[in-house]
C-alpha positions as a printed NumPy array, in Angstrom:
array([[105.352,  79.507, 104.392],
       [102.836,  80.538, 101.755],
       [103.749,  81.406,  98.214],
       [101.805,  83.563,  95.818],
       [101.217,  81.91 ,  92.47 ],
       [100.212,  83.525,  89.207],
       [ 96.674,  82.228,  89.629],
       [ 96.365,  84.137,  92.909],
       [ 96.91 ,  87.349,  90.955],
       [ 94.443,  86.43 ,  88.222],
       [ 91.475,  84.979,  90.049],
       [ 89.371,  86.689,  92.711],
       [ 88.17 ,  84.334,  95.41 ],
       [ 85.792,  84.838,  98.301],
       [ 87.35 ,  86.   , 101.58 ],
       [ 89.357,  83.231, 103.216],
       [ 89.432,  81.064, 100.099],
       [ 92.748,  79.567,  99.089],
       [ 94.1  ,  78.881,  95.639],
       [ 95.012,  75.284,  94.862],
       [ 98.696,  74.513,  94.387],
       [100.812,  71.424,  93.961],
       [ 99.972,  68.713,  96.459],
       [103.194,  69.146,  98.471],
       [103.002,  72.931,  98.914],
       [ 99.569,  73.243, 100.48 ],
       [ 97.23 ,  76.173,  99.756],
       [ 98.557,  79.366,  98.219],
       [ 97.599,  82.533, 100.086],
       [ 95.976,  85.302,  98.046],
       [ 97.851,  88.571,  97.575],
       [ 96.517,  91.653,  99.429],
       [ 95.573,  93.215,  96.08 ],
       [ 93.089,  90.382,  95.514],
       [ 91.272,  90.827,  98.829],
       [ 88.186,  92.981,  99.253],
       [ 88.972,  96.109, 101.317],
       [ 87.322,  94.696, 104.449],
       [ 89.724,  91.707, 104.356],
       [ 92.841,  93.737, 103.559],
       [ 95.436,  93.46 , 106.339],
       [ 95.717,  97.232, 106.622],
       [ 92.006,  97.593, 107.405],
       [ 91.845,  94.731, 109.911],
       [ 94.524,  96.249, 112.101],
       [ 97.115,  94.537, 114.25 ],
       [ 95.965,  90.975, 114.972],
       [ 97.221,  91.121, 118.587],
       [ 95.821,  94.505, 119.638],
       [ 93.222,  95.284, 116.958],
       [ 94.698,  98.794, 116.697],
       [ 95.267, 100.599, 113.409],
       [ 98.6  , 102.4  , 113.307],
       [ 97.752, 104.931, 110.611],
       [ 98.533, 108.321, 112.109],
       [101.789, 110.092, 111.35 ],
       [103.962, 110.548, 114.455],
       [103.686, 114.222, 115.527],
       [107.476, 114.761, 115.403],
       [107.709, 113.506, 111.796],
       [104.718, 115.568, 110.699],
       [106.119, 118.72 , 112.356],
       [109.464, 118.225, 110.584],
       [107.791, 117.755, 107.183],
       [105.354, 120.65 , 107.737],
       [108.249, 122.97 , 108.629],
       [109.903, 122.083, 105.323],
       [106.857, 121.986, 103.032],
       [104.357, 124.379, 104.713],
       [101.339, 122.076, 104.353],
       [ 97.958, 123.736, 104.071],
       [ 95.804, 120.707, 103.197],
       [ 95.331, 117.052, 104.127],
       [ 93.233, 115.023, 101.66 ],
       [ 93.307, 112.033, 104.047],
       [ 92.389, 113.608, 107.405],
       [ 91.603, 111.733, 110.589],
       [ 88.909, 111.719, 111.664],
       [ 87.358, 111.898, 108.206],
       [ 84.698, 114.643, 108.077],
       [ 81.205, 113.538, 106.999],
       [ 80.946, 113.553, 103.194],
       [ 84.619, 114.46 , 102.637],
       [ 86.292, 112.805,  99.635],
       [ 90.01 , 113.396,  99.142],
       [ 89.998, 111.738,  95.717],
       [ 87.509, 114.183,  94.196],
       [ 88.041, 117.47 ,  96.067],
       [ 90.594, 120.098,  95.025],
       [ 93.69 , 119.954,  97.191],
       [ 95.542, 122.867,  98.762],
       [ 98.69 , 124.561,  97.559],
       [100.86 , 122.181,  99.611],
       [ 99.254, 118.872, 100.555],
       [100.389, 116.148, 102.943],
       [ 98.935, 112.859, 101.715],
       [ 98.947, 109.608, 103.688],
       [ 96.483, 107.497, 101.741],
       [ 95.055, 104.279, 103.161],
       [ 97.718, 101.559, 103.232],
       [ 95.573,  99.189, 101.222],
       [ 92.381,  99.28 ,  99.195],
       [ 89.189, 101.233,  99.77 ],
       [ 85.824, 101.224,  98.031],
       [ 85.382, 104.567,  96.307],
       [ 82.292, 105.356,  94.232],
       [ 81.509, 101.625,  94.108],
       [ 84.964, 100.545,  92.869],
       [ 87.942,  99.065,  94.689],
       [ 90.784, 101.596,  94.66 ],
       [ 94.267, 101.529,  96.122],
       [ 97.476, 103.568,  96.017],
       [ 97.317, 104.031,  92.226],
       [ 94.165, 106.153,  92.565],
       [ 95.937, 108.399,  95.076],
       [ 99.043, 108.633,  92.874],
       [ 96.858, 109.657,  89.915],
       [ 95.149, 112.332,  92.016],
       [ 98.53 , 113.571,  93.325],
       [ 99.821, 113.897,  89.749],
       [ 96.622, 115.704,  88.711],
       [ 97.013, 118.198,  91.574],
       [100.744, 118.626,  90.84 ],
       [ 99.918, 119.482,  87.211],
       [ 97.81 , 122.351,  88.595],
       [101.004, 123.802,  90.066],
       [100.547, 122.438,  93.584],
       [103.05 , 120.753,  95.885],
       [102.197, 117.205,  96.947],
       [104.058, 115.126,  99.518],
       [102.631, 111.599,  99.296],
       [103.786, 109.195, 102.004],
       [103.356, 105.458, 101.414],
       [105.215, 102.321, 102.515],
       [107.51 , 100.672,  99.99 ],
       [110.168,  98.032, 100.292],
       [113.511,  99.164, 101.698],
       [115.414,  97.702,  98.74 ],
       [113.713, 100.214,  96.39 ],
       [114.926, 103.116,  98.522],
       [118.406, 101.583,  98.686],
       [118.619, 101.413,  94.885],
       [117.349, 104.988,  94.482],
       [119.823, 106.253,  97.096],
       [122.611, 104.511,  95.152],
       [121.619, 106.537,  92.083],
       [119.57 , 103.965,  90.2  ],
       [117.535, 105.163,  87.256],
       [114.084, 103.568,  87.031],
       [112.46 , 102.433,  83.799],
       [108.882, 101.17 ,  83.47 ],
       [108.843,  97.935,  81.454],
       [105.033,  97.681,  81.52 ],
       [103.137,  94.5  ,  82.352],
       [105.74 ,  91.986,  81.215],
       [104.367,  88.755,  79.779],
       [106.986,  86.455,  81.329],
       [107.826,  83.323,  79.339],
       [107.096,  79.875,  80.769],
       [110.11 ,  77.685,  81.479],
       [108.266,  74.675,  80.066],
       [107.635,  75.931,  76.529],
       [108.97 ,  79.496,  76.292],
       [105.492,  80.886,  75.535],
       [104.437,  84.187,  77.117],
       [102.067,  84.055,  80.043],
       [ 99.275,  86.477,  80.946],
       [101.466,  88.862,  82.958],
       [100.835,  89.781,  86.571],
       [ 98.626,  92.799,  85.95 ],
       [101.336,  94.924,  87.579],
       [103.985,  97.036,  85.906],
       [107.596,  95.927,  86.239],
       [110.366,  98.397,  87.11 ],
       [113.931,  98.077,  85.851],
       [116.466,  99.629,  88.243],
       [119.618, 100.625,  86.353],
       [122.884, 101.276,  88.158],
       [125.45 , 102.568,  85.673],
       [129.192, 102.572,  86.413],
       [130.655, 105.986,  87.196]])
């Protein structure tokens, strides 16, 4: 089993490169966020079939469209020549299934945060946005239980060896708060 160390989050390595770890653990695999888009697991497809399972099942889409009356898809398939969902104006009610990983957009690597920013921008214009993206089941379980979520920022966790703060992970940390009734 591979583990992701702090260095894997801080240092970009060439595709296929491993990050050194303690001699007993073997190489540490790089996190998906550190891979170039072409190496990201979501772009490579299923290793057994080579297929990319990115399209919404028709029954699920029909159910959501009936509820939200979608009139625009900023992530259509197939993608029309020259179309750019991150820069175009969206419709009054948009169904958004962004790439499940990183893309190169205007020369920069962008992932789900870019799509979330665009969704918020369009929402501020008075539009409805339904953004669909995979997250861990435990997050949904906590939200369903009534958890409040607080952004703690990029926490600089303290080292067990000397108590000094580290560099952080480069990712924001969420606090899930379940209060007694």
